Backbone as numpy.savetxt, mean C-alpha at the origin, in Angstrom:
# Nx Ny Nz CAx CAy CAz Cx Cy Cz
46.10 -26.65 43.34 45.38 -27.57 42.46 43.88 -27.53 42.76
43.60 -27.41 44.08 42.20 -27.34 44.49 41.53 -26.09 43.94
42.31 -24.95 43.92 41.76 -23.69 43.38 41.46 -23.81 41.89
42.37 -24.51 41.20 42.17 -24.70 39.75 40.91 -25.50 39.50
40.73 -26.57 40.31 39.54 -27.42 40.14 38.26 -26.62 40.42
38.33 -25.78 41.45 37.17 -24.95 41.76 36.85 -23.97 40.62
37.92 -23.40 40.06 37.77 -22.45 38.95 37.14 -23.12 37.74
37.65 -24.33 37.42 37.10 -25.09 36.29 35.64 -25.45 36.54
35.35 -25.82 37.79 33.98 -26.19 38.13 33.03 -25.01 37.96
33.50 -23.81 38.37 32.68 -22.61 38.23 32.42 -22.30 36.76
33.48 -22.38 35.95 33.32 -22.14 34.51 32.36 -23.13 33.88
32.44 -24.39 34.33 31.56 -25.43 33.80 30.11 -25.13 34.14
29.87 -24.67 35.38 28.52 -24.33 35.80 27.96 -23.16 34.98
28.83 -22.16 34.76 28.40 -21.00 33.97 28.04 -21.42 32.55
28.87 -22.30 31.98 28.61 -22.77 30.62 27.29 -23.51 30.54
27.03 -24.36 31.57 25.77 -25.13 31.58 24.58 -24.19 31.70
24.72 -23.16 32.59 23.64 -22.20 32.77 23.37 -21.40 31.49
24.45 -21.01 30.81 24.29 -20.24 29.57 23.63 -21.07 28.48
23.92 -22.37 28.45 23.28 -23.24 27.46 21.79 -23.34 27.71
21.41 -23.27 28.98 19.99 -23.38 29.33 19.24 -22.09 29.09
19.95 -20.96 28.91 19.30 -19.67 28.67 19.41 -19.31 27.19
18.33 -19.36 26.50 18.34 -19.03 25.07 18.25 -17.52 24.90
19.29 -16.95 24.33 19.29 -15.52 24.07 18.58 -15.27 22.74
17.52 -14.46 22.79 16.74 -14.21 21.60 17.53 -13.33 20.63
17.70 -13.83 19.42 18.46 -13.11 18.40 17.61 -12.01 17.79
18.20 -10.84 17.59 17.48 -9.71 17.01 17.19 -9.97 15.53
16.02 -9.53 15.09 15.63 -9.63 13.68 15.58 -8.24 13.09
16.17 -8.07 11.92 16.17 -6.79 11.23 15.34 -6.93 9.97
14.25 -6.17 9.89 13.31 -6.33 8.79 13.05 -4.98 8.12
12.64 -5.04 6.84 12.38 -3.83 6.06 10.98 -3.86 5.48
10.32 -2.71 5.52 9.01 -2.54 4.92 9.16 -1.74 3.64
8.68 -2.28 2.53 8.67 -1.56 1.26 7.41 -0.72 1.17
7.54 0.55 0.79 6.39 1.45 0.78 6.14 2.00 -0.62
6.36 3.28 -0.82 6.15 3.93 -2.11 6.91 5.23 -2.11
6.45 6.20 -2.89 7.10 7.50 -2.90 6.91 8.22 -1.57
7.84 9.08 -1.22 7.80 9.73 0.09 6.65 10.73 0.20
6.04 11.13 -0.91 4.93 12.08 -0.86 3.58 11.39 -0.73
3.55 10.08 -0.90 2.29 9.34 -0.79 2.02 8.93 0.64
1.02 8.05 0.83 0.65 7.60 2.17 1.32 6.28 2.53
1.80 5.54 1.53 2.49 4.28 1.83 3.69 4.51 2.74
4.44 5.56 2.45 5.67 5.81 3.22 5.35 6.12 4.69
4.47 7.09 4.98 4.13 7.32 6.40 3.45 6.13 7.06
2.74 5.30 6.28 2.16 4.08 6.84 3.27 3.17 7.34
4.29 2.99 6.50 5.42 2.16 6.90 6.15 2.73 8.10
6.33 4.06 8.12 7.00 4.72 9.25 6.21 4.50 10.53
4.88 4.64 10.47 4.04 4.47 11.66 4.17 3.06 12.22
4.11 2.07 11.35 4.20 0.68 11.80 5.59 0.39 12.37
6.61 0.92 11.73 7.98 0.68 12.22 8.17 1.26 13.61
7.64 2.43 13.87 7.79 3.06 15.18 7.07 2.26 16.27
5.90 1.75 15.93 5.15 0.95 16.90 5.93 -0.28 17.35
6.56 -0.94 16.38 7.30 -2.16 16.70 8.64 -1.83 17.36
9.32 -0.82 16.84 10.66 -0.48 17.35 10.65 -0.02 18.81
9.56 0.61 19.22 9.53 1.09 20.61 9.46 -0.07 21.61
9.12 -1.26 21.11 9.08 -2.46 21.96 10.18 -3.43 21.57
11.34 -2.88 21.20 12.46 -3.73 20.79 12.86 -4.71 21.89
12.85 -4.26 23.14 13.24 -5.13 24.25 12.34 -6.36 24.36
11.08 -6.18 23.95 10.13 -7.29 24.01 10.24 -8.23 22.81
10.31 -7.64 21.62 10.25 -8.45 20.40 11.62 -8.76 19.80
12.60 -7.92 20.10 13.92 -8.02 19.46 13.80 -7.91 17.94
12.94 -6.98 17.52 12.72 -6.73 16.09 13.04 -5.27 15.80
13.90 -5.03 14.83 14.23 -3.68 14.40 13.71 -3.49 12.99
12.83 -2.50 12.81 12.17 -2.29 11.52 12.71 -1.03 10.85
13.04 -1.14 9.58 13.39 0.01 8.77 12.40 0.12 7.61
12.35 1.29 7.01 11.38 1.55 5.94 12.13 1.98 4.68
11.70 1.44 3.55 12.34 1.78 2.27 11.31 2.39 1.33
11.65 3.53 0.75 10.82 4.13 -0.29 11.09 3.36 -1.59
10.03 2.88 -2.24 10.19 2.06 -3.45 9.33 2.64 -4.58
9.36 1.96 -5.71 8.57 2.40 -6.86 7.11 1.96 -6.77
6.75 1.20 -5.74 5.34 0.88 -5.55 4.99 -0.58 -5.48
3.72 -0.86 -5.76 3.11 -2.15 -5.47 3.76 -3.34 -6.17
4.00 -3.23 -7.46 4.57 -4.34 -8.20 5.95 -4.69 -7.65
6.77 -3.67 -7.45 8.09 -3.88 -6.87 7.98 -4.53 -5.50
7.07 -4.04 -4.67 6.94 -4.56 -3.31 6.53 -6.02 -3.29
5.58 -6.40 -4.14 5.17 -7.80 -4.21 6.36 -8.68 -4.56
7.07 -8.31 -5.62 8.19 -9.14 -6.08 9.31 -9.19 -5.05
9.58 -8.05 -4.41 10.66 -8.00 -3.42 10.32 -8.81 -2.17
9.05 -8.80 -1.79 8.62 -9.62 -0.65 8.76 -11.10 -0.97
8.38 -11.48 -2.17 8.41 -12.90 -2.54 9.82 -13.43 -2.76
10.74 -12.55 -3.18 12.12 -13.03 -3.36 13.00 -12.78 -2.14
12.40 -12.23 -1.07 13.13 -12.08 0.18 13.90 -10.80 0.36
13.82 -9.87 -0.60 14.52 -8.60 -0.46 13.82 -7.68 0.55
12.51 -7.85 0.69 11.73 -7.14 1.70 11.00 -8.16 2.55
10.70 -7.80 3.79 9.91 -8.69 4.64 8.42 -8.35 4.52
8.11 -7.06 4.46 6.73 -6.60 4.30 6.65 -5.58 3.18
5.45 -5.41 2.63 5.25 -4.41 1.60 3.84 -3.86 1.65
3.69 -2.59 1.31 2.37 -1.98 1.16 2.00 -2.09 -0.31
0.83 -2.66 -0.57 0.45 -3.04 -1.94 -1.02 -2.72 -2.17
-1.33 -2.16 -3.33 -2.74 -1.94 -3.68 -3.48 -3.27 -3.74
-4.76 -3.25 -3.33 -5.55 -4.48 -3.28 -5.69 -5.13 -4.65
-5.76 -4.33 -5.72 -5.86 -4.92 -7.05 -4.59 -5.64 -7.44
-3.42 -5.10 -7.03 -2.14 -5.74 -7.34 -1.97 -7.02 -6.53
-2.46 -7.01 -5.30 -2.45 -8.24 -4.50 -3.27 -9.33 -5.20
-4.44 -8.96 -5.68 -5.32 -9.89 -6.39 -4.63 -10.44 -7.64
-4.05 -9.54 -8.42 -3.42 -9.96 -9.67 -2.21 -10.85 -9.43
-1.40 -10.52 -8.44 -0.22 -11.34 -8.15 -0.63 -12.74 -7.69
-1.55 -12.81 -6.76 -1.94 -14.11 -6.21 -2.59 -14.99 -7.27
-3.29 -14.35 -8.22 -3.98 -15.11 -9.26 -3.20 -15.21 -10.57
-1.96 -14.70 -10.60 -1.12 -14.82 -11.79 -1.61 -14.01 -12.97
-2.05 -12.79 -12.71 -2.57 -11.92 -13.77 -1.63 -10.72 -13.97
-1.93 -9.92 -15.01 -1.17 -8.70 -15.32 0.33 -9.02 -15.40
1.18 -8.31 -14.65 2.64 -8.52 -14.72 3.06 -9.94 -14.35
2.20 -10.65 -13.64 2.56 -12.00 -13.18 2.00 -13.10 -14.07
1.38 -12.72 -15.19 0.76 -13.72 -16.05 1.77 -14.71 -16.63
3.00 -14.25 -16.89 4.00 -15.16 -17.46 4.74 -15.96 -16.39
4.50 -15.62 -15.11 5.17 -16.35 -14.03 4.22 -17.28 -13.27
2.92 -17.08 -13.46 1.95 -17.92 -12.76 1.52 -17.33 -11.43
0.66 -18.05 -10.76 0.10 -17.60 -9.48 1.18 -17.49 -8.40
1.18 -16.37 -7.71 2.16 -16.13 -6.65 1.56 -16.58 -5.31
1.47 -17.88 -5.12 0.73 -18.44 -3.99 1.48 -18.38 -2.67
2.73 -17.90 -2.67 3.44 -17.70 -1.41 3.10 -16.35 -0.78
2.34 -15.51 -1.50 1.96 -14.20 -0.98 0.96 -14.37 0.16
1.14 -13.57 1.21 0.25 -13.63 2.37 -0.16 -12.22 2.79
-1.39 -12.11 3.32 -1.93 -10.84 3.79 -1.78 -10.71 5.30
-1.69 -9.45 5.76 -1.83 -9.17 7.18 -3.13 -8.39 7.42
-3.27 -7.26 6.73 -4.46 -6.43 6.89 -4.48 -5.40 5.76
-5.61 -4.74 5.61 -5.70 -3.61 4.67 -5.66 -2.33 5.49
-5.38 -1.23 4.79 -5.28 0.04 5.50 -6.29 1.02 4.89
-5.84 2.12 4.37 -6.73 3.17 3.92 -7.27 2.93 2.51
-8.44 3.52 2.22 -8.94 3.48 0.83 -8.10 4.41 -0.03
-7.95 4.04 -1.31 -7.18 4.85 -2.25 -8.03 5.15 -3.48
-8.16 6.41 -3.79 -8.99 6.83 -4.92 -8.14 7.04 -6.17
-8.63 6.58 -7.30 -7.99 6.89 -8.58 -8.30 8.36 -8.86
-7.24 9.16 -8.90 -7.39 10.62 -8.97 -6.81 11.12 -10.29
-7.58 11.93 -10.99 -7.14 12.51 -12.26 -7.13 14.03 -12.12
-5.93 14.61 -12.22 -5.74 16.06 -12.08 -5.44 16.64 -13.46
-6.21 17.63 -13.88 -6.02 18.22 -15.21 -5.89 19.73 -15.11
-5.08 20.31 -15.97 -4.98 21.77 -16.00 -6.30 22.34 -16.52
-6.69 23.48 -16.01 -7.96 24.08 -16.41 -7.98 24.37 -17.91
-6.87 24.84 -18.45 -6.83 25.22 -19.85 -6.86 24.03 -20.80
-6.64 22.82 -20.28 -6.69 21.62 -21.14 -8.11 21.31 -21.59
-9.09 21.82 -20.85 -10.49 21.55 -21.20 -10.98 20.18 -20.77
-10.18 19.46 -20.02 -10.57 18.12 -19.56 -11.50 18.26 -18.36
-12.75 17.83 -18.53 -13.73 17.89 -17.44 -14.33 16.52 -17.15
-14.20 15.62 -18.13 -14.67 14.24 -17.97 -13.63 13.31 -18.59
-13.71 12.03 -18.28 -12.76 11.05 -18.80 -12.74 11.04 -20.33
-13.87 11.24 -20.95 -13.95 11.20 -22.42 -13.12 12.31 -23.07
-12.75 13.34 -22.29 -12.02 14.48 -22.85 -10.52 14.24 -22.96
-10.03 13.05 -22.59 -8.58 12.79 -22.59 -8.01 12.60 -23.99
-8.84 12.33 -24.96 -8.36 12.05 -26.31 -7.50 13.19 -26.85
-6.30 12.81 -27.34 -5.39 13.77 -27.93 -4.57 14.57 -26.93
-4.73 14.28 -25.64 -4.02 15.04 -24.60 -2.75 14.32 -24.15
-1.90 15.07 -23.44 -0.66 14.50 -22.89 -0.94 14.13 -21.43
-0.94 12.83 -21.15 -1.37 12.33 -19.84 -0.28 11.48 -19.19
0.04 11.78 -17.97 0.96 10.92 -17.22 0.15 9.80 -16.56
0.48 8.56 -16.94 -0.26 7.41 -16.44 0.36 6.81 -15.19
1.64 7.10 -14.93 2.32 6.54 -13.77 3.57 5.78 -14.15
4.50 5.70 -13.21 5.76 5.01 -13.51 5.58 3.51 -13.55
6.38 2.86 -14.38 6.35 1.40 -14.47 6.79 0.80 -13.14
6.07 -0.22 -12.68 6.33 -0.81 -11.38 5.41 -0.28 -10.30
4.62 0.73 -10.64 3.66 1.28 -9.67 2.30 0.61 -9.85
1.52 0.61 -8.78 0.18 0.03 -8.87 -0.75 0.89 -9.68
-0.57 2.22 -9.60 -1.56 3.09 -10.24 -1.42 3.16 -11.75
-0.31 2.69 -12.31 -0.20 2.63 -13.77 -1.27 1.69 -14.32
-1.45 0.55 -13.67 -2.48 -0.39 -14.12 -3.88 0.19 -13.92
-4.09 0.95 -12.84 -5.38 1.60 -12.63 -5.69 2.56 -13.77
-4.68 3.33 -14.15 -4.86 4.28 -15.26 -5.26 3.54 -16.53
-4.57 2.45 -16.79 -4.86 1.66 -17.99 -6.26 1.05 -17.94
-6.67 0.59 -16.76 -8.01 0.02 -16.62 -9.08 1.07 -16.91
-8.87 2.28 -16.41 -9.84 3.36 -16.64 -9.90 3.72 -18.12
-8.74 3.85 -18.76 -8.71 4.19 -20.18 -9.42 3.13 -21.01
-9.15 1.86 -20.70 -9.78 0.77 -21.43 -11.29 0.79 -21.23
-11.72 1.10 -20.00 -13.15 1.10 -19.68 -13.91 2.14 -20.48
-13.26 3.26 -20.80 -13.94 4.33 -21.54 -13.57 4.35 -23.01
-12.82 3.33 -23.45 -12.54 3.18 -24.88 -11.38 3.97 -25.41
-10.47 4.39 -24.56 -9.27 5.10 -25.02 -8.11 4.12 -25.16
-7.37 4.26 -26.24 -6.22 3.39 -26.49 -4.94 4.12 -26.12
-4.18 3.54 -25.22 -2.91 4.13 -24.80 -1.95 4.20 -25.99
-1.44 5.41 -26.26 -0.50 5.58 -27.37 -1.16 5.97 -28.67
-2.44 5.66 -28.83 -3.16 6.03 -30.05 -4.05 7.25 -29.81
-4.91 7.15 -28.79 -5.85 8.22 -28.51 -5.23 9.36 -27.70
-4.13 9.07 -27.01 -3.52 10.09 -26.18 -2.01 9.90 -26.12
-1.30 10.93 -25.73 0.15 10.87 -25.59 0.48 10.51 -24.14
0.93 9.29 -23.92 1.16 8.79 -22.56 2.57 9.10 -22.08
2.66 9.50 -20.82 3.94 9.68 -20.13 3.97 8.70 -18.96
5.18 8.40 -18.46 5.32 7.39 -17.41 6.24 7.88 -16.28
6.04 9.13 -15.89 6.85 9.72 -14.83 6.33 9.29 -13.46
7.19 9.41 -12.45 6.81 9.10 -11.08 5.82 10.15 -10.56
5.05 9.73 -9.57 4.03 10.62 -9.01 4.63 11.91 -8.47
5.81 11.82 -7.88 6.43 13.01 -7.29 6.81 14.03 -8.35
7.00 13.59 -9.61 7.38 14.48 -10.70 6.18 15.10 -11.40
5.02 14.48 -11.27 3.85 14.87 -12.06 3.36 16.30 -11.80
3.26 16.76 -10.54 2.79 18.13 -10.34 3.67 19.16 -11.05
4.98 18.97 -11.01 5.89 19.89 -11.70 5.69 19.87 -13.20
5.49 18.69 -13.76 5.26 18.57 -15.20 3.97 19.29 -15.60
2.95 19.18 -14.75 1.68 19.84 -15.03 1.83 21.35 -14.93
2.50 21.82 -13.90 2.65 23.26 -13.70 3.59 23.89 -14.73
4.48 23.08 -15.30 5.37 23.56 -16.36 4.72 23.50 -17.74
3.50 22.95 -17.81 2.79 22.85 -19.08 3.28 21.73 -19.97
4.02 20.78 -19.40 4.56 19.68 -20.22 3.59 18.52 -20.32
2.60 18.46 -19.46 1.52 17.48 -19.57 0.20 18.21 -19.31
-0.89 17.60 -19.77 -2.22 18.20 -19.56 -2.89 17.66 -18.30
-2.51 16.45 -17.92 -3.17 15.83 -16.77 -2.32 14.66 -16.28
-2.61 14.21 -15.06 -1.95 13.01 -14.56 -2.87 12.22 -13.65
-2.68 10.91 -13.68 -3.39 9.99 -12.79 -2.53 9.74 -11.55
-3.20 9.50 -10.42 -2.49 9.08 -9.22 -3.49 8.38 -8.31
-3.24 7.13 -7.99 -4.09 6.39 -7.06 -3.50 6.55 -5.67
-4.27 7.19 -4.78 -3.70 7.57 -3.49 -4.81 7.86 -2.49
-4.47 7.79 -1.21 -5.38 8.21 -0.16 -5.35 9.72 -0.02
-6.44 10.28 0.47 -6.56 11.74 0.56 -6.80 12.20 1.98
-6.30 13.42 2.30 -5.58 14.38 1.45 -4.15 13.93 1.19
-3.57 14.44 0.11 -2.24 14.01 -0.30 -1.40 15.24 -0.69
-0.14 15.24 -0.28 0.72 16.39 -0.52 1.02 16.61 -2.00
1.10 15.52 -2.78 1.33 15.65 -4.22 0.18 16.40 -4.89
-1.04 16.03 -4.52 -2.21 16.67 -5.11 -2.31 18.12 -4.63
-1.97 18.36 -3.37 -1.97 19.74 -2.87 -0.98 20.60 -3.64
0.18 20.03 -3.95 1.18 20.76 -4.73 0.64 21.09 -6.12
-0.01 20.10 -6.73 -0.53 20.29 -8.09 -1.64 21.33 -8.14
-2.42 21.43 -7.08 -3.57 22.35 -7.09 -3.21 23.74 -6.57
-1.99 23.93 -6.12 -1.61 25.21 -5.50 -0.68 26.06 -6.35
-0.44 25.65 -7.58 0.51 26.36 -8.42 -0.11 27.45 -9.27
0.71 27.99 -10.16 0.29 29.09 -11.05 -0.81 28.65 -11.99
-0.67 27.43 -12.53 -1.69 26.90 -13.44 -2.83 26.31 -12.63
-4.03 26.77 -12.87 -5.20 26.28 -12.15 -5.59 24.89 -12.66
-6.06 24.06 -11.75 -6.36 22.68 -12.12 -7.76 22.27 -11.67
-8.19 21.15 -12.25 -9.51 20.59 -11.99 -9.33 19.10 -11.69
-9.97 18.62 -10.63 -9.94 17.19 -10.33 -11.10 16.55 -11.08
-10.77 15.69 -12.02 -11.75 15.16 -12.98 -12.50 13.97 -12.41
-13.83 13.99 -12.44 -14.61 12.82 -11.99 -14.32 11.61 -12.89
-14.33 10.44 -12.30 -14.17 9.19 -13.05 -15.47 8.43 -12.89
-16.30 8.51 -13.91 -17.66 7.97 -13.83 -18.20 7.71 -15.23
-19.38 7.11 -15.30 -20.00 6.85 -16.59 -20.30 5.38 -16.80
-21.00 5.03 -17.88 -21.39 3.64 -18.14 -20.19 2.69 -18.22
-19.11 3.13 -18.86 -17.93 2.27 -18.96 -17.32 1.98 -17.60
-17.32 2.97 -16.72 -16.79 2.79 -15.37 -17.70 1.87 -14.57
-19.00 1.98 -14.77 -19.94 1.09 -14.07 -19.68 -0.38 -14.44
-19.43 -0.62 -15.72 -19.12 -1.99 -16.16 -17.78 -2.46 -15.58
-16.85 -1.54 -15.45 -15.54 -1.86 -14.87 -15.69 -2.31 -13.42
-16.57 -1.64 -12.67 -16.82 -2.01 -11.28 -17.43 -3.41 -11.18
-18.26 -3.76 -12.15 -18.86 -5.09 -12.17 -17.82 -6.16 -12.50
-16.88 -5.81 -13.33 -15.89 -6.80 -13.80 -14.79 -7.08 -12.79
-14.32 -6.03 -12.09 -13.19 -6.19 -11.18 -13.64 -6.07 -9.73
-13.54 -7.14 -8.94 -14.05 -7.13 -7.56 -13.27 -6.24 -6.61
-12.07 -5.84 -6.99 -11.24 -5.05 -6.08 -11.44 -3.54 -6.25
-12.25 -3.12 -7.21 -12.58 -1.70 -7.36 -13.92 -1.40 -6.71
-14.05 -0.18 -6.19 -15.31 0.25 -5.58 -15.47 1.75 -5.78
-16.69 2.24 -5.68 -16.94 3.68 -5.80 -16.23 4.41 -4.67
-15.79 5.63 -4.95 -15.06 6.42 -3.97 -15.38 7.89 -4.17
-15.18 8.68 -3.13 -15.44 10.11 -3.21 -14.26 10.88 -2.62
-13.84 11.93 -3.31 -12.78 12.81 -2.83 -13.43 14.12 -2.38
-13.22 14.50 -1.15 -13.80 15.75 -0.63 -13.10 16.95 -1.27
-13.86 17.81 -1.91 -13.23 18.97 -2.56 -12.62 19.92 -1.52
-13.06 19.81 -0.27 -12.51 20.66 0.80 -11.05 20.34 1.10
-10.59 19.13 0.69 -9.18 18.79 0.88 -8.27 19.66 0.02
-8.82 20.14 -1.11 -8.01 20.88 -2.08 -8.72 22.19 -2.44
-8.67 23.17 -1.55 -9.44 24.42 -1.74 -9.01 25.25 -2.94
-7.79 25.01 -3.47 -7.33 25.80 -4.60 -7.67 25.17 -5.96
-8.22 23.96 -5.94 -8.69 23.36 -7.18 -9.97 24.06 -7.62
-10.32 23.94 -8.88 -11.49 24.63 -9.41 -12.80 23.92 -9.10
-12.72 22.75 -8.48 -13.93 22.00 -8.12 -14.72 22.74 -7.04
-16.03 22.65 -7.14 -16.90 23.24 -6.12 -17.72 22.18 -5.41
-17.59 20.92 -5.86 -18.32 19.82 -5.24 -17.36 18.65 -5.03
-17.77 17.71 -4.15 -16.98 16.51 -3.97 -16.87 15.76 -5.29
-15.77 15.04 -5.47 -15.47 14.41 -6.75 -15.79 12.92 -6.71
-16.60 12.48 -7.65 -16.95 11.06 -7.76 -15.86 10.32 -8.52
-15.40 9.21 -7.97 -14.39 8.40 -8.65 -14.51 6.96 -8.17
-13.49 6.16 -8.43 -13.45 4.79 -7.95 -12.08 4.57 -7.29
-11.94 3.47 -6.58 -10.67 3.24 -5.93 -10.44 1.82 -5.47
-9.31 1.64 -4.80 -8.91 0.34 -4.25 -8.55 0.57 -2.78
-7.87 -0.41 -2.17 -7.40 -0.24 -0.81 -5.91 -0.53 -0.75
-5.23 0.11 0.18 -3.84 -0.24 0.45 -3.83 -1.46 1.37
-2.99 -2.43 1.08 -2.92 -3.63 1.91 -1.48 -3.89 2.35
-1.34 -4.62 3.43 -0.03 -4.92 4.01 0.24 -6.40 3.82
1.32 -6.75 3.11 1.55 -8.14 2.74 2.94 -8.62 3.14
3.11 -9.94 3.09 4.39 -10.58 3.35 4.43 -11.90 2.60
5.43 -12.72 2.90 5.55 -14.05 2.30 5.17 -15.10 3.35
4.66 -16.23 2.91 4.33 -17.31 3.83 5.57 -17.82 4.58
6.76 -17.53 4.04 8.01 -18.03 4.64 8.54 -17.15 5.77
7.90 -15.99 5.99 8.35 -15.10 7.06 7.96 -15.68 8.42
8.85 -15.53 9.38 8.66 -16.09 10.71 7.32 -15.65 11.34
6.63 -16.62 11.91 5.31 -16.37 12.51 5.38 -15.33 13.63
6.45 -15.37 14.43 6.58 -14.44 15.55 6.72 -13.00 15.10
7.42 -12.78 13.99 7.58 -11.42 13.46 6.25 -10.87 12.98
5.52 -11.68 12.23 4.22 -11.24 11.71 3.24 -11.01 12.85
3.26 -11.86 13.85 2.39 -11.71 15.01 2.66 -10.38 15.71
3.94 -10.07 15.93 4.32 -8.85 16.63 3.85 -7.60 15.89
4.07 -7.58 14.57 3.67 -6.42 13.78 2.15 -6.24 13.81
1.43 -7.34 13.61 -0.04 -7.28 13.61 -0.56 -6.81 14.97
-0.03 -7.36 16.01 -0.48 -7.01 17.37 -0.24 -5.53 17.66
0.92 -5.01 17.31 1.23 -3.62 17.61 0.28 -2.67 16.89
-0.07 -2.97 15.64 -1.00 -2.11 14.90 -2.38 -2.12 15.54
-2.87 -3.30 15.85 -4.24 -3.41 16.37 -4.35 -3.05 17.85
-3.30 -3.27 18.61 -3.33 -2.90 20.03 -3.14 -1.40 20.23
-2.62 -0.72 19.21 -2.44 0.74 19.25 -3.29 1.40 18.17
-4.48 0.86 18.01 -5.33 1.22 16.89 -5.67 2.71 16.84
-6.08 3.29 17.96 -6.47 4.71 17.97 -5.27 5.61 17.68
-4.10 5.24 18.18 -2.89 6.00 17.87 -2.58 5.92 16.38
-2.75 4.74 15.81 -2.49 4.54 14.39 -3.44 5.40 13.55
-4.72 5.41 13.90 -5.72 6.19 13.17 -5.42 7.68 13.19
-4.80 8.15 14.25 -4.56 9.59 14.40 -3.38 10.09 13.58
-2.64 9.18 12.94 -1.41 9.56 12.26 -1.63 10.23 10.91
-2.80 10.01 10.30 -3.05 10.60 8.98 -4.56 10.74 8.78
-5.03 11.82 8.17 -6.47 12.00 7.93 -7.10 10.86 7.13
-6.32 10.21 6.26 -6.86 9.11 5.45 -7.22 7.90 6.30
-6.68 7.83 7.52 -6.96 6.68 8.39 -8.23 6.84 9.21
-8.85 8.01 9.17 -9.98 8.27 10.05 -11.16 7.33 9.82
-11.29 6.82 8.60 -12.42 5.94 8.27 -12.16 4.49 8.69
-10.99 4.21 9.21 -10.64 2.82 9.52 -11.40 2.28 10.72
-11.77 1.01 10.62 -12.23 0.23 11.76 -11.43 -1.07 11.75
-11.37 -1.74 12.88 -10.64 -3.00 12.91 -11.27 -4.01 11.96
-12.58 -3.94 11.83 -13.28 -4.88 10.95 -12.97 -4.61 9.48
-13.00 -3.32 9.05 -12.75 -3.07 7.63 -11.28 -3.21 7.25
-10.40 -3.30 8.24 -8.99 -3.57 7.94 -8.78 -5.04 7.57
-9.83 -5.85 7.73 -9.75 -7.25 7.34 -10.52 -7.52 6.05
-10.90 -6.45 5.36 -11.60 -6.55 4.08 -10.68 -6.11 2.95
-11.03 -6.49 1.71 -10.25 -6.10 0.55 -9.00 -6.92 0.35
-8.94 -8.10 0.98 -7.76 -8.97 0.89 -8.03 -10.15 -0.03
-6.99 -10.60 -0.72 -7.10 -11.73 -1.65 -6.19 -12.87 -1.24
-4.95 -12.55 -0.90 -4.00 -13.57 -0.47 -4.40 -14.07 0.92
-4.14 -15.34 1.21 -4.48 -15.88 2.53 -3.83 -15.10 3.67
-4.45 -15.13 4.83 -3.90 -14.46 6.01 -2.69 -15.25 6.51
-1.59 -14.55 6.77 -0.40 -15.22 7.31 -0.73 -15.81 8.68
-0.18 -16.96 8.97 -0.52 -17.66 10.22 -0.14 -16.85 11.46
0.89 -16.00 11.35 1.25 -15.15 12.48 0.19 -14.11 12.77
-0.36 -13.51 11.71 -1.44 -12.53 11.86 -2.71 -13.23 12.35
-2.99 -14.40 11.80 -4.18 -15.15 12.20 -4.14 -15.51 13.68
-2.96 -15.82 14.19 -2.81 -16.12 15.62 -3.30 -14.96 16.47
-2.91 -13.74 16.08 -3.36 -12.58 16.84 -4.87 -12.38 16.69
-5.38 -12.49 15.47 -6.81 -12.26 15.24 -7.67 -13.23 16.06
-7.22 -14.46 16.19 -7.95 -15.44 17.00 -7.93 -15.04 18.47
-6.79 -14.58 18.93 -6.68 -14.13 20.33 -7.59 -12.94 20.61
-7.69 -12.05 19.62 -8.46 -10.81 19.79 -9.93 -10.97 19.42
-10.31 -12.15 18.93 -11.69 -12.38 18.52 -12.07 -11.70 17.22
-11.08 -11.38 16.40 -11.33 -10.70 15.14 -11.41 -11.65 13.94
-11.07 -12.91 14.17 -11.06 -13.87 13.06 -12.44 -14.07 12.44
-13.50 -13.75 13.18 -14.86 -13.90 12.64 -15.13 -12.91 11.51
-14.29 -11.87 11.39 -14.47 -10.88 10.33 -13.67 -11.20 9.08
-12.95 -12.31 9.09 -12.11 -12.69 7.95 -12.87 -13.62 7.03
-12.75 -13.42 5.74 -13.33 -14.32 4.75 -12.74 -15.72 4.98
-13.57 -16.72 5.24 -13.05 -18.07 5.52 -12.12 -18.60 4.44
-12.28 -18.14 3.20 -11.43 -18.61 2.10 -9.98 -18.17 2.29
-9.77 -17.15 3.13 -8.42 -16.63 3.35 -7.70 -17.34 4.50
-8.36 -18.26 5.15 -7.75 -18.99 6.26 -7.37 -20.39 5.76
-6.11 -20.56 5.38 -5.71 -21.85 4.81 -4.52 -22.48 5.55
-3.80 -21.72 6.36 -2.63 -22.26 7.05 -3.02 -22.94 8.35
């Protein structure tokens, strides 16, 4: 009987000790990116690896999903299907302010920012035989504007509107995915395609390396200048012609662009957002080395180009690191 009492007492002590030790539950999260040939996907992969290598510390397991792009990522983040998403800065602005695709749903005020990443240039690739050398030359041509649900479809439409071209009237619009566009161009089924992306990019390299010679078309002119004045999320951009030696360009290409940004929902756990933000910024030089498009990054400019408020988990890290002074005060609301 004494042995039984001792056994029960030992079990009771173990139970009490286990109650006092909180076992941290693992979190499984997904990052929505874009097509596998763009930079969103490797951006997501890089961030996931940084966090996953410290699983013992954070108990966070990150996976990456290739998606149709910015619009999908915003909606999936807000409805809980994704935890994080890579989103063009213009789409972040439109979602938070209830514009474009979100005009019938209202302002998406649960959207939160972590940081911005690489600059993305609106890129127009045209076959040499199409005769397209400037934006005004698109009239009557077959142009791929981008798949529905992608951020760059709206960029294409903004550019066309700025130069006075009507989609469907002045040109024959296609809506294929970016990964399909180089093949369509090389097969002669389209004359040109738009793609908003960081450079260098494998899709553009594919398009410029085929049998049909191509030209990267500058996006410039009075209409574009007015567009830059109207939309705060667009800025002048330059594509180095050396990135694409097989294109017919002999000089760097003048265009405009946006930034890729990393977003989440205000409802996501503060600890998860803190961990992701910390890993990116604490391994900053390693992150920059992962892609040529990241070479221009600084910690300060990664806090620019944001519209949605900074998530409180990210803000916690920025305050610890002394980076909060670089954040627009209007974005600090939590």
